[in-house]
N, C-alpha and C positions, 0 to 999 in steps of 0.2 A: 329218609334213611337216617340211621342214628350214627352220629359221629361220636363215638366214645373215645375221644382222643385223650383222651385215648382216643363220643360220637361226634344225627342230622342229621333229623329230620324230623325236627325235629322239625327241630323246627318248631315254630309256634303252634300251640294247640288250637284246634278249631273243631272240637267235638269229633275228632277222628284221631287215628294213631299218629304219633310223632315219630319221625324217622331221622336217620343221619348216617354218616360213614364212620365206621370204627377204624381208627388209624393204628390199631394194633400195637398196644403197648408191649405185647409179647414180642413183636419184631424189634421193639426198642431195646429189649433185653439183649438181643443178638447184635443189632446194628449200632446200638448206642444212640442216645438222645441228648445232644449237647445243649439243648435249650429247655430241658425240663428236669425236674428233680428226680434223682435216682429212686428216692422213696416213692414218689408218685408213680413212676414206671413199674416198680415192683408191685405196688398195690393193685394197679390196673391189670398187670399180667396175671396175678393170682386170681382176681375176680373173673377175668376172661377164661382162665383155665378151668375154674369151677363150672362155668356155663358150658364149656365144651365137654367136660367130663360127665355132665348130667344128661347128655343127649340120649334120646331113645329113638329108634327108627319109627317114622310115622306109621308105617304098615303095622308095626307091633302095637302102637297105641290105638289104632283103629280096631284091632282085634281084641283089645282089652275090654272085658265086660264092665269094668268100672268107669270107662270113659263116657262122659255125658253125651247125649244126642247132639247138643249144640256144638261141642268140641269136635265130635266125630264128623259132623257136616262141614265145618270150616276146614278141618284137616283134609277132607276129601277134595275140597275146592283148591287147596294149596297144591296137592299132588297133580290135579288137572291143570292148574295154572303153570306149573313147572313144565309139563309136556307142551303146553301151548307156547311158552317162551322158547323152547328148543325147536319145535317144529315150525312155528309160524314166524318167529322173530330171528331165528338163527343164533340164539344165545347158547353158549357153552355152559350149561347150568351145573355140570358135574353132579355132586351129591348135595349141593346147597339146598337148604330147606326141605331135605328129605328126612330130617330128624327133628325132634321136638324136645325142648327143654322147659320144664315147668319151674317157674320161679316162685319163691316164697314171699314175693312183694308185688305191688301193683306197678312199680316203675323200674325199668331196667337200670337207668342211671340218670344223673343230672348233668346238664350241659351248661357251661358258663361261657358267656361272651362279654366283650367290653368294647367301648368305643370312646374317642375323644368327644367332649361336650360341644366343641365349636366347629366340628367338621365330621363328615361321614367317612371316617377312617377307623377301621377296627384295629384293636390290638391283636397281634397274631402270635402263634406258637409254632415251632418247627418240630416235625415228627418224621421218622423214617417212612419211606414209601409215598406218603401223601404230600410231603413238603410243608409249606407254611399254611396254617389254617386259622381261621378267626374264632376258635372255640376250644374248650378243653373239657373233657368229661370226667365225672367223678362217680364212684360207686358209694361213697360216703357222704351223707348230707352234711355232717359236721365239717369235713374237709372242704366241701364245696362252698359252704357259707363263710368259712374262714378265708378262703381265697377271694370270694366276692368282696368281703369287707376290706381286704388288703387293697384290691383294685379301686374301690371307692375312696379309700384314704389317699390314693395316688391321683384322684380327680377324674376318674373315668365314669361314664355311664356304664351300668352293668345290666345283664339279663341272665337269670338262672332259671332253667326250665327242665321239665322231665322229658325223657325220651323212652321209647318202647321197642325200638328195633335198631339193628345195625347190619353193616356189611363189612366183611374183612377183605373185600375186593379180590376174592378168589384164593387168598392165602390159606384159608381154612374152609371147611364145608360148614357154612353157617347154619345153625339150627333155627327153626321157627321157635320163637319165644312165646310163652303163655300170655305175656303182656299184649302181644299183637292181637290175640283173639278177643280182646275187649271190643274191637271194632265189629261192624256187621260184615256180612259176606263180601260185599263190594269193597269195603275198606281193607279187608284182609288180603284180597286178591291184588288190589292196587299196591299195597305195601310190598308184597312179595315181588311183583313185577318191577316196582321202583328199585328195590334192592338188587334184583338181578340185572337191571339196566346198568348199575354201577360196575358190575363184573364185566359187562360187555364194553363199556367205554368209561374211562376215568382219566381226566386230565390233571396231572399234579399241579397244585398251586392255583387252580381255577375253581374254587369252591362254588361261587355263584353260578357258573355255567353247569358244573356237575349236578348241583341240586335241582336247578330249573329244568335241565334236560331230563333228569330222572323223574321229576314230577310230571313232565309232559309224557314220557314213555309209560309210567305207571298208570296214568289215567286214560290215555288213548288206547293203550293195549288192553286195559280192563274193559273198555267199551267194546272192543272187538271180541274179547273173550266171552262176555255175557250176551252179546247180540248175535253171535254166530254159533255158539256151542250147541251140541245136541241137547235138547230139552230147554234151550233158551230161545232167543229170537228177538227181533226188533220191537215187539210189543210187550215184552215181559217186564215185570217190575224192576228187576236188577239191571237190565239193559237201559231202561229209561232213567234209573237212578244214577248209573255211571255217567250217562250223557249229561244229566243235570249238574252233577258234581264238577265235571270238566268246564261247563259253562260258568259255574260259580267261581272256579279258580281263575279263569281268564278275566272275569269282572274284577276280582280282588287284585289281580296283577296290574290291571290298568290303574286302579286307585292307588296302589302302593307306589308304582313308578311315577305317577303324577306328584305324589307327596314328596318323594325323593328329589324330583326335579325342582320343586319349590324350595326345598331346604338347600339344595346345592347352589341355587341362585343367591340365597342369603349368605351361605358360608364362603362363597367365592368373592364377596364384596371386599375390596381393599380399603374402603373408607370407614370401616367399622372395626373396633377392637374386639377382642375375644368376649369380654363381658357383655358388650352390646349385642353381639350375635346370639349369645346364650339367652339373653333377655327376649330378643325378638323371635327366637325360634318358638317360644311358648305361644305366641300369637298364631303361628302357623300350625302348631299342634292343636290348638283349640279349634281353629277353623276346620282342620281335617276331621276331628272327632265329630263336629256338628254335621259336616258334609256326609260322613260315613253313616251316621244315624238317620239322617233325613233322606239321603238320595241313594246310597249304595246298599246298605243292609236290606232294605225292603225288596231289592231285586233278586236276592238269593233264593234259589229253589230247593236246595238240598243241604247246604251247609250254612252256618251262621257267622263264623269268624267273630263271634261276640267277644272273644278275648282281646280284640283290638281296642275295645272300650274298657274292659275290666283290668287289663295289665297296663301299668303306667307306661306312657309313651316317652321314649327317649331314643337317642341315636343307636344304642345297642339293640333295643327291641325292634327298631325299624330295620336295621341291617339284617337281623336274623330272619325277618319276614322276606326281605328283598332277595335273600339267597335262594329261597324256594320259589318265588313268584315273579322273577324278573323276565319280562318280555314273553310271557306264555302265549299271548295271541300270535306272536311272530313264529313261534314253534308250530302253532296250528296252521298258519299261513304257509309255512314250508311244507307241511303235510298236504295241504290243498294243492300246492304247486306240483306235487308228485302224484296227484290223483288219488290220494288216500293210501298210497303204498308205504305203510309204516316201516316195513323191513328195508325198503329202498332208501328211505330217509335216514335210517340208522346206519346203513352202510356208507351213505354219503357223508354223514357227520364224522364217522370213524376215520374215513380217509381224509376229510377236510381239516380236522384238528391238527394234523401233522404239518399243515402248510401255513398256519397262522399263529400268531401270539395271542390273539383274542378270538376265541371260538364263537363269540356272539356275532362276529362279522359274517358268519355262514348263514345267518338268518335274514329273511327279507325285512325291509324297514317300512313298507307301506301297507301293513296289515290292516284290514278293516276292523272296526271296533267290535268287540263281542256283543252278543245280544244284550240289551239293557233292561 
């Protein structure tokens, strides 16, 4: 999901679409944003307004003779996925993703995050509706890089990444963006279902849960979509690909959570000063990169996550990944406990988050390891 906060999801790139939640700078214009620059809010609001103004009904685009065959096929999948989300998952999809906006660029926006160097604690910003979030979105590369430079001068680790999708959490009828169509059919459907999952359940101030939950929903719902739809089936290429992607995500989740645990053990030590923790973390980073290349990456079936190697590793890049991939096998275990009833799981989570300050307590803790 894209969090143009204005987004996420991007979330780190892994040869598929990045997503995130758009915290609606437009709402900021109305409700006020006491923790962000008025100029920033105005710029984000103008950019969002342009996207919404350029929407065209997907039905109209499908009938347009100038629409390419690839675009037409993916848009047809989007319309079918919307019906699936409403009929099979119980989502109130409204008119979300029933329109299409063609952008004049490959990236929707840039998402900036930051973290302290000697602890896994993100810098956060406050926005209306979504509360505190550990990222900030920019439509201007110049503005994004200037903000990144300022944070680095303050001593933060930083991570600036592109994003291709967003959700306004039901405040507007989000259009499907042309940036999303760079993904294959499975990726497009996963993205739409991920974003619609945010409309169904969003817990203010719980970014890590919101994104991991939506990642779980987007992928497991895509499996059901492609494996049960008319013309699909359990032995079709798209069904098998969706299943392989979900297995890969769970493998990566286990790896990331293990790395986070190792770092937390270091950062929690009281016998080391900040400089020594920062020095020693490099040994953990080096070992993790070697473990990933040697033992983890060769197990992937459909995804590569090669950006884990190519993007410099620091606390900001690690936390960005953790937000999307935390405890994914536990979500799968919860689904297994309910006999594969995804709709029942979603209803249970929606009711359960009202009773706890930590939504992750709703997940089982003794999940079996994903296939290796």
